[in-house]
C-alpha positions as CSV (number, residue, x, y, z in Angstrom):
1,X,151.5,122.3,33.7
2,X,148.8,125.2,34.8
3,X,148.2,126.5,38.1
4,X,145.6,129.3,39.4
5,X,144.7,130.8,42.4
6,X,142.4,133.4,43.9
7,X,141.7,134.6,47.4
8,X,138.7,132.2,47.8
9,X,140.1,129.2,47.3
10,X,139.8,127.1,50.0
11,X,142.9,125.5,52.1
12,X,141.2,122.5,51.8
13,X,141.2,122.4,48.2
14,X,144.9,123.9,47.8
15,X,146.0,120.9,50.4
16,X,144.5,118.0,48.1
17,X,146.1,119.7,44.5
18,X,148.1,117.8,43.1
19,X,151.0,118.2,42.0
20,X,151.2,120.7,44.6
21,X,153.8,123.8,44.4
22,X,154.9,125.1,47.6
23,X,157.9,128.1,46.8
24,X,159.2,131.4,48.2
25,X,162.0,132.5,49.9
26,X,164.4,130.6,52.3
27,X,163.9,133.4,55.2
28,X,161.5,136.5,55.0
29,X,164.4,139.4,55.2
30,X,162.0,142.3,54.5
31,X,158.2,143.1,54.0
32,X,159.2,144.2,50.0
33,X,161.2,141.2,49.3
34,X,158.1,138.8,50.8
35,X,155.7,140.7,48.8
36,X,157.5,141.0,45.4
37,X,158.5,137.1,45.6
38,X,155.1,136.4,46.3
39,X,153.6,139.0,43.0
40,X,156.1,137.5,40.7
41,X,155.4,133.8,42.0
42,X,151.7,134.4,41.7
43,X,152.2,136.0,38.2
44,X,153.5,132.6,36.8
45,X,150.6,131.0,37.5
46,X,152.2,128.1,39.1
47,X,152.3,128.2,42.3
48,X,149.8,127.1,44.8
49,X,151.3,128.1,48.2
50,X,153.8,130.5,49.2
51,X,156.7,129.7,51.6
52,X,159.4,131.9,53.8
53,X,161.3,130.9,56.9
54,X,160.2,133.2,59.7
55,X,162.5,131.5,62.3
56,X,165.6,129.8,60.9
57,X,167.0,127.1,63.3
58,X,170.9,127.6,62.2
59,X,173.8,125.1,63.1
60,X,176.0,127.8,64.2
61,X,175.3,131.2,66.2
62,X,175.6,133.9,65.0
63,X,173.8,132.9,61.3
64,X,170.9,134.8,60.3
65,X,168.5,133.3,62.3
66,X,165.0,134.7,60.8
67,X,163.2,138.2,61.3
68,X,160.7,136.8,63.9
69,X,157.3,137.3,64.6
70,X,157.3,141.0,63.0
71,X,157.7,139.2,59.4
72,X,153.9,137.3,60.4
73,X,152.0,140.3,59.0
74,X,154.1,140.9,55.9
75,X,153.0,137.3,54.7
76,X,149.3,138.7,55.1
77,X,150.3,141.4,53.3
78,X,151.4,139.2,50.6
79,X,148.5,136.5,51.0
80,X,146.1,139.9,50.5
81,X,148.0,141.3,47.3
82,X,148.1,137.5,45.6
83,X,145.5,135.0,47.2
84,X,147.9,133.0,47.7
85,X,147.6,130.8,50.7
86,X,151.1,130.8,53.2
87,X,152.9,128.2,55.1
88,X,155.9,128.2,57.6
89,X,157.9,126.4,59.7
90,X,157.2,126.3,63.4
91,X,159.3,124.5,66.2
92,X,158.1,125.9,69.4
93,X,154.8,126.1,71.3
94,X,155.0,129.9,71.2
95,X,155.8,130.0,67.8
96,X,152.4,128.0,66.9
97,X,150.3,130.0,68.6
98,X,152.0,133.2,66.9
99,X,151.5,131.5,63.3
100,X,147.7,131.0,64.3
101,X,147.1,134.4,65.7
102,X,148.5,135.7,62.3
103,X,146.0,133.1,60.3
104,X,148.8,131.3,58.7
105,X,147.0,128.6,56.2
106,X,150.0,125.6,57.0
107,X,152.4,125.1,59.0
108,X,155.6,122.3,58.9
109,X,158.1,121.0,61.6
110,X,161.4,121.2,60.1
111,X,164.0,118.2,60.1
112,X,166.4,119.9,63.2
113,X,162.6,119.9,65.1
114,X,161.3,115.8,63.7
115,X,164.6,114.6,65.3
116,X,163.4,115.5,68.9
117,X,160.3,114.1,70.3
118,X,160.4,116.2,73.0
119,X,160.0,119.4,70.4
120,X,157.4,117.8,68.5
121,X,155.3,116.6,71.6
122,X,155.6,120.6,72.6
123,X,154.5,121.6,69.0
124,X,151.8,119.3,68.9
125,X,150.3,120.6,72.3
126,X,150.4,123.8,71.0
127,X,148.5,122.4,67.6
128,X,145.5,120.8,69.8
129,X,142.2,122.2,69.1
130,X,143.6,123.8,65.7
131,X,142.1,123.3,62.2
132,X,145.5,123.6,59.9
133,X,146.6,121.1,57.6
134,X,150.6,120.2,58.9
135,X,153.4,118.9,57.0
136,X,156.3,116.8,58.7
137,X,159.8,117.0,57.1
138,X,162.3,114.0,57.6
139,X,164.5,114.0,60.4
140,X,168.2,115.4,59.6
141,X,169.1,111.6,60.5
142,X,167.9,108.9,58.3
143,X,165.2,107.5,60.8
144,X,162.6,106.6,60.0
145,X,160.7,105.6,63.4
146,X,161.3,109.3,64.4
147,X,159.4,110.7,61.2
148,X,156.6,108.3,62.2
149,X,156.6,109.1,65.8
150,X,156.3,112.7,64.7
151,X,153.1,112.0,62.7
152,X,152.0,110.1,65.2
153,X,152.2,112.6,67.8
154,X,150.9,115.4,65.8
155,X,147.8,113.1,64.4
156,X,147.1,112.7,68.5
157,X,146.7,115.9,68.9
158,X,143.7,116.0,66.4
159,X,145.1,117.4,63.5
160,X,143.6,115.6,60.6
161,X,145.4,117.0,57.4
162,X,149.0,115.7,57.9
163,X,151.8,115.5,55.0
164,X,155.5,114.3,54.8
165,X,158.5,116.4,53.4
166,X,161.3,114.4,51.8
167,X,164.4,116.9,52.5
168,X,167.1,114.3,52.2
169,X,169.4,113.1,55.4
170,X,172.4,114.0,56.7
171,X,175.1,111.8,55.8
172,X,179.0,111.0,56.6
173,X,180.9,111.1,53.1
174,X,178.1,112.9,51.3
175,X,179.6,115.2,48.5
176,X,177.3,115.3,46.0
177,X,174.2,116.9,47.7
178,X,173.6,119.2,50.9
179,X,171.9,116.5,52.2
180,X,171.6,112.9,50.8
181,X,168.2,112.2,49.6
182,X,168.0,108.5,50.7
183,X,165.3,107.8,48.0
184,X,164.8,104.2,49.9
185,X,163.7,105.9,52.8
186,X,160.8,108.4,51.2
187,X,159.8,105.0,49.5
188,X,159.3,103.2,52.9
189,X,157.5,105.8,54.8
190,X,155.2,106.7,51.5
191,X,154.4,102.7,51.5
192,X,153.9,102.7,55.1
193,X,151.4,105.8,54.4
194,X,150.1,105.3,51.3
195,X,146.8,107.5,51.5
196,X,149.7,110.7,53.3
197,X,150.7,113.4,50.7
198,X,154.6,113.2,50.7
199,X,156.2,116.6,49.1
200,X,159.7,116.7,47.8
201,X,162.3,119.3,49.1
202,X,164.9,119.8,46.0
203,X,166.1,122.9,47.5
204,X,167.5,121.1,50.7
205,X,168.8,118.2,49.0
206,X,170.6,120.2,46.4
207,X,171.8,122.7,48.6
208,X,172.9,124.2,44.9
209,X,170.5,125.5,41.9
210,X,171.7,123.4,39.3
211,X,171.1,120.0,40.0
212,X,167.4,121.1,41.4
213,X,165.9,120.3,38.0
214,X,167.2,116.4,38.2
215,X,166.4,116.0,41.9
216,X,162.5,117.8,41.0
217,X,161.7,115.0,38.0
218,X,163.2,112.1,40.1
219,X,160.9,112.6,42.5
220,X,157.7,113.3,39.9
221,X,159.2,110.1,38.4
222,X,158.5,108.3,42.3
223,X,155.2,109.7,42.4
224,X,155.6,112.2,44.8
225,X,152.7,114.6,45.4
226,X,154.3,117.9,44.4
227,X,157.4,120.3,45.0
228,X,158.6,122.6,47.7
229,X,161.3,125.2,45.8
230,X,162.6,127.7,47.5
231,X,162.5,131.1,45.2
232,X,164.2,134.7,45.9
233,X,164.0,137.8,44.1
234,X,168.2,138.4,44.3
235,X,169.1,134.5,44.9
236,X,172.9,135.6,45.1
237,X,172.2,137.9,47.9
238,X,169.9,135.8,49.9
239,X,170.0,136.2,53.9
240,X,170.5,132.0,53.9
241,X,171.3,129.6,51.6
242,X,171.9,131.7,48.6
243,X,173.2,129.0,46.7
244,X,169.8,127.0,46.4
245,X,167.6,129.6,45.4
246,X,166.4,130.6,42.0
247,X,164.5,133.8,41.0
248,X,160.7,133.2,40.4
249,X,160.9,133.3,36.5
250,X,163.2,130.5,36.7
251,X,160.8,128.3,38.9
252,X,158.4,129.0,36.4
253,X,160.9,127.8,33.6
254,X,161.8,124.2,35.5
255,X,158.4,124.0,36.1
256,X,158.0,124.0,32.6
257,X,160.9,121.8,32.1
258,X,159.5,118.9,34.3
259,X,157.8,115.8,32.6
260,X,154.7,115.4,34.9
261,X,154.0,112.0,34.9
262,X,151.1,110.1,36.2
263,X,150.4,106.8,38.5
264,X,148.0,104.9,36.2
265,X,146.2,105.2,32.7
266,X,142.8,103.6,31.8
267,X,144.0,101.3,29.4
268,X,143.6,97.5,28.9
269,X,146.2,97.1,26.7
270,X,148.7,98.7,28.7
271,X,147.8,96.9,32.0
272,X,148.1,93.3,30.2
273,X,151.2,93.9,29.2
274,X,152.5,95.6,32.4
275,X,151.2,92.6,34.1
276,X,153.2,90.1,31.7
277,X,156.3,92.0,32.8
278,X,155.4,92.0,36.6
279,X,154.6,88.1,36.6
280,X,158.4,87.6,34.9
281,X,159.8,89.8,37.8
282,X,157.4,87.8,40.3
283,X,159.3,84.1,39.1
284,X,162.7,85.9,38.8
285,X,162.3,87.1,42.3
286,X,160.9,83.8,43.7
287,X,164.3,82.2,41.7
288,X,166.5,84.8,43.6
289,X,164.8,83.8,47.1
290,X,165.2,80.3,46.6
291,X,169.1,80.6,45.7
292,X,169.5,83.0,48.3
293,X,168.2,80.3,50.5
294,X,170.8,77.8,49.0
295,X,173.5,80.5,49.7
296,X,172.9,80.2,53.1
297,X,172.5,76.6,53.5
298,X,176.4,76.9,52.2
299,X,177.0,79.6,54.5
300,X,175.3,77.5,57.6
301,X,178.1,74.7,56.1
302,X,181.0,77.1,56.3
303,X,179.8,78.4,60.0
304,X,180.4,74.7,61.3
305,X,183.6,74.1,59.8
306,X,184.5,77.3,61.7
307,X,183.4,76.0,64.7
308,X,185.0,73.2,64.3
309,X,188.5,74.6,63.7
310,X,188.1,77.7,66.0
311,X,188.1,80.1,63.0
312,X,186.7,83.5,62.9
313,X,183.2,84.3,61.1
314,X,184.7,87.5,59.7
315,X,187.2,86.8,56.9
316,X,188.5,90.3,55.7
317,X,190.1,88.9,52.3
318,X,187.8,86.8,51.5
319,X,185.2,89.5,51.3
320,X,187.4,91.7,49.6
321,X,187.4,89.2,47.0
322,X,183.7,88.7,46.9
323,X,183.1,92.3,46.6
324,X,185.3,92.6,43.8
325,X,184.5,89.6,41.5
326,X,180.7,91.1,41.7
327,X,182.1,94.8,40.9
328,X,183.2,92.8,37.7
329,X,180.8,90.5,36.7
330,X,177.9,93.0,37.9
331,X,179.1,95.5,35.6
332,X,179.1,93.3,32.4
333,X,175.0,92.7,33.5
334,X,174.3,96.7,34.0
335,X,174.4,96.8,37.7
336,X,175.6,99.6,39.6
337,X,178.8,99.6,41.9
338,X,176.4,101.2,44.5
339,X,173.6,98.7,44.2
340,X,176.3,95.8,44.4
341,X,177.4,97.6,47.4
342,X,174.5,97.4,49.2
343,X,173.1,94.0,47.7
344,X,176.4,92.0,49.2
345,X,176.6,93.9,52.2
346,X,172.9,92.6,53.3
347,X,173.9,89.1,51.9
348,X,177.2,89.4,53.7
349,X,175.3,90.2,56.8
350,X,172.6,87.7,56.6
351,X,175.6,84.9,56.1
352,X,177.4,86.3,59.1
353,X,174.3,85.8,61.3
354,X,173.6,82.4,59.8
355,X,177.4,81.6,61.1
356,X,176.9,83.1,64.2
357,X,174.3,81.0,65.1
358,X,175.7,77.8,64.2
359,X,179.1,78.9,66.1
360,X,177.2,79.8,69.4
361,X,174.9,77.0,69.1
């Protein structure tokens, strides 16, 4: 993958590039740090846009909350030297005004803002009349309607170029990632907005640099339009999120390692073979639906039996028995325990709904 940039590049051209690669420090700390990071990133020839956190929403007070508005001229200087357009996160109307005053090229709305419609509306109101691309991160909690609502509010403010950033979701019990990717939610958002750019943020999903490549590759395999990865000249001593940042040179190595997939190829043979396999899947899906329908008819009969004998719908021992049997049999045919759990949870809830309708009819 080869990326090039010059000072005269139109931001609209950059915003339409695929893959779009955005990188830079989690936080702007000093002018020297911002400029050196930008210079080293530009030298790799693989970066389309520089990012840096100016205002940092932190979970707990006392943490570094960003350098503030005085860091905006540093980004101007970095852009002047490298030609890289710059992007920052905004969370309030005043931050939008300051960013536009200093000619920031792209703004993004962070996860902690997307979760609050009042905050999104304040940002949207400040954006009214502006001609600037806006990226919207998913909310911290797994709620697609909040994400969609943020997109709608920004669109109603007259912003024409809107993109999505998938940065993972807070999840109880999650231990592998800083924010669980919950890929199915990002895929659903992509399905709902097929023409809208969606890029992946491995840094905030992973929370640590050793698994960045795996997540980035999966995003590209899933046809994401680009990546936002944090880079710092001295990651271990970064003022925020040190564990998830990499040097510009390490980032370049990672980007060279990624296999960049294509959504399609111009080959009749390929399409014919793929269509044949897809038809097989369609037939199997039809059979599965028929079997599920038969299963629910039996669930209806069980519901009648329970109603006539005043038996509760939920039978915990029976449910555990079903799951254990499914784990055993599913493992034999290559199905993961995670998939089996989600699938049978959905089937179980549908069965409960059927029985509930019977028992209360």
